[in-house]
C-alpha positions as CSV (number, residue, x, y, z in Angstrom):
1,M,0.0,0.0,0.0
2,N,2.9,2.4,0.7
3,K,4.3,1.8,-2.8
4,Q,0.9,2.6,-4.3
5,M,0.8,5.9,-2.4
6,F,4.3,6.7,-3.5
7,F,3.7,6.1,-7.2
8,L,0.4,8.0,-7.0
9,L,2.1,11.1,-5.5
10,A,5.0,10.8,-8.0
11,G,2.6,10.7,-10.9
12,I,0.7,13.7,-9.6
13,F,3.8,15.9,-9.3
14,L,5.0,14.9,-12.8
15,L,1.7,15.7,-14.4
16,G,1.3,18.9,-12.5
17,G,4.4,20.6,-13.9
18,C,2.8,22.3,-16.9
19,T,0.9,25.5,-17.3
20,L,-1.3,27.0,-20.0
21,A,0.2,30.5,-19.6
22,P,1.6,32.0,-22.8
23,K,5.4,32.3,-23.0
24,Y,6.7,35.7,-21.9
25,T,8.8,37.5,-24.5
26,P,10.4,40.8,-23.4
27,P,8.9,43.6,-25.6
28,K,11.2,46.0,-27.5
29,A,11.7,49.3,-25.8
30,P,9.8,52.0,-27.7
31,I,12.5,54.6,-27.4
32,P,15.6,55.6,-29.4
33,A,18.7,53.6,-28.7
34,Q,20.8,56.7,-28.1
35,W,20.2,59.9,-26.0
36,P,19.3,63.2,-27.7
37,Q,22.1,65.2,-29.3
38,G,22.4,68.8,-30.1
39,G,23.4,72.2,-28.7
40,A,21.5,71.7,-25.4
41,Y,23.4,68.5,-24.6
42,K,27.0,67.7,-23.7
43,A,28.9,65.8,-26.3
44,A,29.8,62.2,-25.5
45,Q,33.5,63.1,-25.0
46,E,32.6,65.7,-22.4
47,V,31.0,63.2,-20.1
48,A,33.2,60.2,-20.9
49,G,35.1,60.5,-17.7
50,A,31.9,60.7,-15.5
51,A,30.7,57.8,-13.5
52,T,27.7,55.9,-14.8
53,V,24.8,55.4,-12.5
54,P,24.8,51.5,-12.3
55,K,28.4,51.8,-11.0
56,L,27.9,54.8,-8.7
57,N,26.6,54.3,-5.2
58,R,24.8,56.8,-3.0
59,Q,27.9,57.6,-0.8
60,E,30.0,58.4,-3.8
61,F,27.4,60.7,-5.3
62,F,26.4,62.6,-2.2
63,A,29.9,63.4,-0.9
64,D,28.7,65.9,1.7
65,P,29.0,64.2,5.1
66,K,26.2,66.2,6.6
67,L,23.8,65.3,3.8
68,Q,24.8,61.6,4.2
69,K,23.8,61.7,7.9
70,I,20.4,63.3,7.1
71,I,19.8,60.7,4.4
72,K,20.6,57.9,6.9
73,M,18.1,59.5,9.3
74,A,15.4,59.4,6.6
75,L,16.1,55.8,5.6
76,D,15.8,54.8,9.2
77,N,12.8,56.9,10.2
78,N,10.7,57.9,7.2
79,R,7.2,56.5,7.5
80,D,6.4,56.4,3.8
81,L,9.4,54.2,3.2
82,R,8.5,52.1,6.2
83,L,5.0,51.6,4.7
84,A,6.6,50.5,1.4
85,A,8.7,47.9,3.2
86,L,5.6,46.6,5.1
87,N,3.7,46.3,1.8
88,V,6.6,44.1,0.5
89,E,6.4,42.0,3.6
90,K,2.6,41.6,3.2
91,V,2.8,40.7,-0.5
92,R,5.6,38.2,0.3
93,A,3.3,36.5,2.8
94,L,0.5,36.3,0.2
95,Y,2.9,34.7,-2.2
96,D,3.9,32.1,0.4
97,I,0.2,31.3,0.9
98,Q,-0.3,30.9,-2.8
99,R,2.8,28.7,-3.1
100,A,1.6,26.5,-0.3
101,E,-1.5,25.6,-2.4
102,L,0.7,23.4,-4.5
103,L,1.3,21.1,-1.6
104,P,-1.2,18.9,0.1
105,S,-2.7,19.8,3.5
106,V,-2.1,17.0,5.9
107,N,-4.3,16.5,8.9
108,A,-3.8,14.0,11.7
109,T,-6.3,13.1,14.4
110,G,-6.0,10.7,17.3
111,A,-8.4,9.1,19.7
112,G,-8.3,6.7,22.6
113,G,-10.7,5.3,25.1
114,K,-11.4,2.6,27.7
115,Q,-14.5,0.5,28.1
116,R,-15.5,-1.7,31.0
117,R,-17.7,-4.6,30.0
118,S,-20.2,-6.6,32.0
119,A,-19.0,-10.0,33.3
120,D,-22.1,-11.6,31.8
121,L,-21.2,-10.4,28.3
122,I,-17.6,-11.8,28.0
123,A,-16.1,-15.2,27.7
124,P,-14.0,-16.7,30.6
125,G,-10.5,-15.3,30.6
126,E,-11.3,-12.2,28.6
127,P,-10.4,-8.8,30.3
128,R,-13.4,-6.8,31.5
129,T,-11.6,-3.5,30.6
130,V,-10.8,-2.9,26.9
131,E,-8.4,-0.1,25.8
132,Q,-8.6,1.2,22.2
133,Y,-6.5,3.8,20.4
134,G,-6.6,5.1,16.9
135,V,-5.0,7.7,14.6
136,N,-6.1,9.0,11.2
137,L,-3.8,10.8,8.7
138,G,-5.5,12.6,5.9
139,I,-5.2,14.9,2.9
140,A,-8.2,17.2,2.7
141,A,-9.4,18.2,-0.7
142,W,-6.0,18.6,-2.4
143,E,-6.4,20.0,-5.9
144,I,-4.1,18.2,-8.4
145,D,-2.7,20.9,-10.6
146,F,-2.9,19.1,-14.0
147,F,-3.4,22.2,-16.0
148,G,-1.2,24.6,-14.0
149,R,-4.0,26.8,-12.5
150,I,-2.3,26.9,-9.1
151,R,1.1,27.2,-10.6
152,S,-0.1,30.2,-12.7
153,L,-1.6,31.8,-9.6
154,K,1.7,31.2,-7.8
155,E,3.6,32.8,-10.6
156,Q,1.3,35.8,-10.6
157,A,1.7,36.2,-6.9
158,L,5.5,36.0,-7.3
159,Q,5.5,38.7,-9.9
160,E,3.3,40.9,-7.7
161,Y,5.8,40.4,-4.9
162,L,8.7,41.3,-7.1
163,A,6.9,44.4,-8.5
164,T,6.2,45.5,-4.9
165,E,9.8,45.1,-4.0
166,Q,10.8,47.3,-6.9
167,A,8.2,49.9,-5.8
168,R,10.0,49.9,-2.4
169,R,13.3,50.6,-4.2
170,S,11.7,53.4,-6.2
171,A,10.3,54.9,-3.0
172,Q,13.7,54.8,-1.5
173,I,15.3,56.6,-4.5
174,M,12.6,59.2,-4.4
175,L,13.2,59.7,-0.7
176,V,16.9,60.1,-1.0
177,S,16.6,62.6,-3.9
178,G,13.8,64.4,-2.0
179,V,16.0,64.7,1.1
180,A,18.9,66.0,-1.0
181,E,16.7,68.6,-2.8
182,G,15.2,69.7,0.5
183,Y,18.6,70.1,2.0
184,L,19.8,72.2,-0.9
185,T,16.6,74.2,-1.1
186,L,16.9,75.1,2.6
187,A,20.6,76.1,2.1
188,A,19.6,78.3,-0.9
189,D,16.8,80.0,1.0
190,R,19.1,80.6,4.0
191,G,21.4,82.2,1.5
192,N,18.6,84.4,0.2
193,L,17.7,85.4,3.8
194,K,21.3,86.3,4.4
195,L,21.3,88.4,1.2
196,A,18.0,90.1,2.1
197,R,19.3,91.0,5.5
198,S,22.6,92.3,4.1
199,T,20.7,94.4,1.5
200,Y,18.4,95.7,4.1
201,E,21.2,96.9,6.4
202,T,23.0,98.5,3.4
203,Q,20.0,100.3,2.2
204,L,19.0,101.4,5.7
205,S,22.4,103.0,6.1
206,A,22.0,104.7,2.8
207,Y,18.5,105.9,3.7
208,D,19.8,107.3,7.1
209,L,22.5,109.2,5.2
210,I,20.1,110.7,2.7
211,Q,17.7,111.6,5.5
212,R,20.4,113.6,7.3
213,Q,21.2,115.3,4.0
214,Y,17.5,116.1,3.5
215,E,17.3,117.6,7.0
216,L,20.3,119.8,6.1
217,G,18.8,120.8,2.8
218,L,21.3,118.9,0.7
219,A,18.9,116.3,-0.6
220,T,15.4,116.5,-2.0
221,E,12.3,114.8,-0.6
222,L,12.1,112.8,-3.8
223,D,15.6,111.4,-3.1
224,L,14.5,110.5,0.4
225,R,11.4,108.6,-0.8
226,R,13.4,106.8,-3.5
227,A,15.9,105.7,-0.9
228,Q,13.0,104.3,1.2
229,I,11.9,101.9,-1.6
230,P,14.8,99.4,-1.4
231,V,14.6,99.5,2.4
232,D,11.0,98.5,2.5
233,T,11.5,95.9,-0.3
234,A,14.4,94.3,1.5
235,R,12.6,94.3,4.8
236,G,9.6,92.5,3.2
237,D,12.0,90.0,1.6
238,V,13.6,89.3,5.1
239,A,10.2,88.3,6.4
240,R,9.4,86.2,3.3
241,F,12.6,84.3,3.4
242,M,12.3,83.7,7.1
243,R,9.0,82.0,6.4
244,Q,10.4,80.0,3.6
245,V,13.4,78.8,5.6
246,A,11.0,77.7,8.4
247,Q,8.8,75.8,5.9
248,D,11.8,74.3,4.2
249,Q,13.1,73.0,7.5
250,N,9.7,71.6,8.4
251,A,9.6,69.7,5.1
252,L,13.1,68.3,5.6
253,N,12.2,67.2,9.1
254,L,9.2,65.3,7.7
255,L,11.3,63.5,5.2
256,A,13.9,62.7,7.8
257,G,11.3,61.4,10.1
258,A,12.7,63.4,13.0
259,P,14.0,66.9,13.7
260,V,17.3,67.4,11.8
261,P,20.0,68.8,14.2
262,E,21.1,72.3,13.5
263,D,24.7,71.4,13.1
264,L,23.8,69.3,10.0
265,L,22.3,72.3,8.2
266,L,24.1,74.8,5.9
267,T,24.0,78.6,5.9
268,D,24.1,78.9,2.1
269,L,24.9,77.0,-1.0
270,N,28.6,78.0,-1.0
271,R,29.3,75.4,1.7
272,V,27.8,72.4,-0.2
273,A,30.2,69.8,-1.1
274,P,30.2,69.2,-5.0
275,L,28.0,66.4,-6.3
276,K,29.8,63.9,-8.5
277,E,29.2,64.3,-12.2
278,I,27.3,61.3,-13.7
279,S,26.5,60.1,-17.1
280,P,23.8,57.6,-18.3
281,G,26.3,56.2,-20.8
282,L,25.9,56.0,-24.5
283,S,22.9,53.6,-24.7
284,S,19.4,54.3,-23.4
285,E,19.1,50.6,-22.3
286,V,20.3,51.7,-18.9
287,L,16.6,52.7,-18.2
288,L,15.5,49.1,-18.2
289,N,17.1,48.8,-14.7
290,R,15.1,51.6,-13.3
291,P,12.9,50.3,-10.5
292,D,9.5,51.6,-11.8
293,I,10.3,50.0,-15.2
294,V,11.3,46.7,-13.7
295,A,8.1,46.8,-11.6
296,A,6.0,47.4,-14.7
297,E,7.6,44.5,-16.4
298,H,6.9,42.2,-13.4
299,Q,3.3,43.3,-13.5
300,L,3.3,42.4,-17.2
301,K,4.7,39.0,-16.5
302,G,2.0,38.6,-13.8
303,A,-0.6,39.3,-16.5
304,Y,0.8,36.5,-18.7
305,A,0.5,34.1,-15.7
306,F,-3.1,35.1,-15.1
307,I,-4.0,34.2,-18.7
308,G,-2.8,30.7,-17.7
309,V,-5.2,30.8,-14.8
310,A,-8.1,31.9,-17.0
311,R,-7.3,29.1,-19.6
312,A,-7.0,26.5,-16.9
313,A,-10.6,27.4,-15.7
314,L,-11.9,25.9,-19.0
315,F,-10.6,22.4,-18.0
316,P,-11.6,20.0,-15.3
317,R,-10.4,20.6,-11.7
318,I,-9.5,17.4,-9.9
319,S,-9.2,17.2,-6.1
320,L,-8.1,14.2,-4.1
321,T,-9.1,13.4,-0.5
322,T,-6.8,10.7,0.9
323,S,-6.8,9.2,4.4
324,V,-5.0,6.4,6.2
325,G,-6.2,5.1,9.6
326,T,-4.8,2.7,12.1
327,A,-6.4,1.2,15.2
328,S,-5.3,-1.1,18.0
329,D,-6.5,-2.5,21.2
330,E,-3.2,-1.7,22.8
331,L,-1.1,1.4,22.7
332,S,2.0,-0.6,21.8
333,G,0.4,-1.9,18.7
334,L,-0.6,1.4,17.3
335,F,2.1,1.5,14.6
336,G,3.0,-2.2,14.6
337,S,0.3,-4.8,15.0
338,G,-2.7,-2.5,14.6
339,S,-5.0,-2.6,11.5
340,G,-4.8,0.1,8.8
341,T,-7.2,1.4,6.1
342,W,-6.6,3.6,3.1
343,N,-9.3,5.7,1.5
344,F,-9.0,7.6,-1.8
345,A,-11.8,9.9,-2.8
346,P,-11.1,11.8,-6.1
347,Q,-13.4,14.6,-7.0
348,I,-13.7,16.0,-10.6
349,A,-15.3,19.3,-11.3
350,M,-16.2,19.4,-15.0
351,P,-16.7,22.9,-16.4
352,I,-19.8,23.5,-18.4
353,F,-20.3,26.2,-21.0
354,D,-20.2,29.5,-19.0
355,S,-20.0,32.8,-20.7
356,R,-18.4,34.3,-17.6
357,T,-15.5,31.9,-17.9
358,W,-14.8,32.9,-21.5
359,A,-15.3,36.6,-20.6
360,A,-12.7,36.2,-17.8
361,L,-10.2,34.8,-20.4
362,R,-10.9,37.9,-22.6
363,V,-10.4,40.2,-19.7
364,S,-7.1,38.6,-18.8
365,K,-5.9,39.1,-22.4
366,A,-7.1,42.7,-22.3
367,D,-5.2,43.2,-19.0
368,R,-2.0,41.9,-20.7
369,K,-2.4,44.5,-23.5
370,I,-3.1,47.3,-20.9
371,L,-0.1,46.4,-18.8
372,L,2.1,46.1,-22.0
373,T,1.0,49.6,-23.0
374,R,1.6,50.9,-19.4
375,Y,5.1,49.3,-19.5
376,E,6.0,51.0,-22.8
377,K,4.6,54.3,-21.5
378,T,6.7,54.0,-18.3
379,I,9.8,53.5,-20.5
380,Q,8.9,56.5,-22.7
381,T,8.3,58.7,-19.6
382,A,11.6,57.7,-18.1
383,F,13.4,58.5,-21.4
384,R,11.8,62.0,-21.4
385,E,12.8,62.6,-17.8
386,V,16.4,61.7,-18.4
387,A,16.5,63.7,-21.6
388,D,15.2,66.8,-19.8
389,A,17.8,66.3,-17.0
390,L,20.6,66.0,-19.6
391,A,19.4,69.2,-21.3
392,V,19.7,71.0,-18.0
393,Q,23.1,69.4,-17.4
394,G,24.3,70.5,-20.8
395,T,23.3,74.2,-20.5
396,I,23.4,75.1,-16.8
397,D,27.1,75.8,-16.5
398,R,26.8,78.4,-19.3
399,Q,23.9,79.9,-17.5
400,V,25.8,80.1,-14.2
401,A,28.8,81.7,-15.9
402,A,26.5,84.3,-17.6
403,Q,24.8,85.1,-14.3
404,K,28.1,85.6,-12.5
405,S,29.2,88.0,-15.2
406,L,25.9,89.8,-14.9
407,V,26.3,90.1,-11.1
408,H,29.8,91.6,-11.6
409,A,28.6,94.1,-14.2
410,V,25.6,95.2,-12.2
411,A,27.7,95.6,-9.0
412,E,30.1,97.9,-10.9
413,T,27.2,99.9,-12.2
414,Y,25.9,100.3,-8.7
415,R,29.3,101.4,-7.4
416,L,29.7,104.0,-10.2
417,S,26.1,105.2,-9.8
418,K,26.7,105.9,-6.1
419,E,29.9,107.8,-6.9
420,R,28.1,110.0,-9.5
421,Y,25.3,110.7,-7.0
422,T,27.8,111.6,-4.3
423,Q,29.5,114.0,-6.7
424,G,26.2,115.5,-7.6
425,I,26.3,114.5,-11.2
426,D,23.2,112.2,-11.2
427,S,20.1,111.9,-9.2
428,Y,19.4,109.1,-6.7
429,L,17.2,107.4,-9.3
430,G,20.3,105.9,-11.0
431,V,21.5,104.5,-7.7
432,L,18.1,103.0,-7.0
433,D,17.8,101.3,-10.4
434,A,21.4,99.9,-10.1
435,Q,20.7,98.6,-6.6
436,R,17.5,96.9,-7.6
437,S,19.2,95.2,-10.6
438,L,22.1,94.1,-8.4
439,Y,19.7,92.6,-5.8
440,A,17.8,90.7,-8.4
441,A,20.9,89.5,-10.1
442,Q,22.3,88.2,-6.8
443,Q,19.0,86.3,-6.1
444,G,19.1,84.9,-9.6
445,L,22.6,83.6,-9.1
446,I,21.5,81.7,-6.0
447,G,18.5,80.3,-7.9
448,I,20.7,79.1,-10.8
449,R,23.2,77.5,-8.5
450,L,20.3,75.7,-6.8
451,A,19.0,74.6,-10.2
452,K,22.4,73.1,-11.1
453,L,22.6,71.1,-7.9
454,T,19.0,69.9,-8.0
455,S,19.4,68.9,-11.7
456,Q,22.3,66.7,-10.7
457,V,20.2,65.1,-8.0
458,R,17.3,64.8,-10.5
459,L,19.5,63.0,-13.1
460,Y,20.7,60.6,-10.4
461,A,17.1,59.8,-9.5
462,V,15.7,59.4,-13.0
463,L,18.5,57.1,-14.0
464,G,17.6,54.7,-11.2
465,G,19.7,56.0,-8.3
466,G,22.6,53.5,-8.7
467,G,23.4,51.2,-5.7
468,D,23.7,51.8,-2.0
């Protein structure tokens, strides 16, 4: 009987190895093989020495030790990332449940009892007390996976788990880049606040000087009112940037999951350690390693597996209930001298024509087309994001250089305008215009420097973030 059971189980496992799911073939990426070229992009030789993202880890790219500590805080404490990790854990448990469906569920029950019989009902020499023990070992409704329905469900659950894991990776990359951008934005706004305060103090000194001249009759009231304009403008900007700095810090604390110590924050962008230059390489195939694209491909593979589930629903489902029982009048004979029985109860569920079953198959095929289109759109979106970041990288240095030159030119104009006003050659209007232009140019330089740094972070993120 043991041999019969062995051959039965072996045959079931051998027959249950096939599925009706279509074979997955990776679709061709619907994007150009090479990155865009032109005046807005750096030539290949200009970035040949830069590190490529798959070889660049986070510690290499974010060289600033203070920023590294804040990123570590966020990875440990951020609740959104924690939720993403818990979702992975949940989906993994669901996959384990689905995988367990391939194996039989074995149940064992045991029973025992004593019975005292009347002396009138037994033969001479027989004991009046009878002990009886029994055990039953059974397999409850085990579906034999002839057509791969359960295997396809297991494959679908596996792909869902893998997609969720990639979603966690994507969330981590977005968190790291978000922390870096928040850190840089806070430094830039602190620089703007410092500039606004410096401008306010300078203009207040100039206003006080003109006010004394006005009181002595050496300056007109028009000059006094014109001198008041930059004072009030700078004072309003001080309040505005104080608010922005507070909000930036609140946002960074939220990303970090805890208040960021003051000694880890910068006073302006001039103190930021340079970010390492990176390049996507020559081929756009690097995008296929991006977590959101990998996740979309796993979802597409899951759709292929679900077609196998829908196809298997058109065929019979065979379940087997098997049990073996032993009984003995004595405990010592339970596994030796006791009697045993084997019971096999196969159940076959034959499908009949059901429009819902065929509709489910059509739905599964439509889902595959939808997920294929979504996968292709994800690749195209990623290509556009990288191309935009490369366009910034190819032009931002020229913009920074132009803005620095502008700041220098306007600063000289402001100096010369003050000298001409002091000498009585021009009115204070020329000084006011030059000061306003200088203040705007200095703010613009801070903004462009921030744009350069955040564009580097953005390129790092849209290329998939490299490794840890």
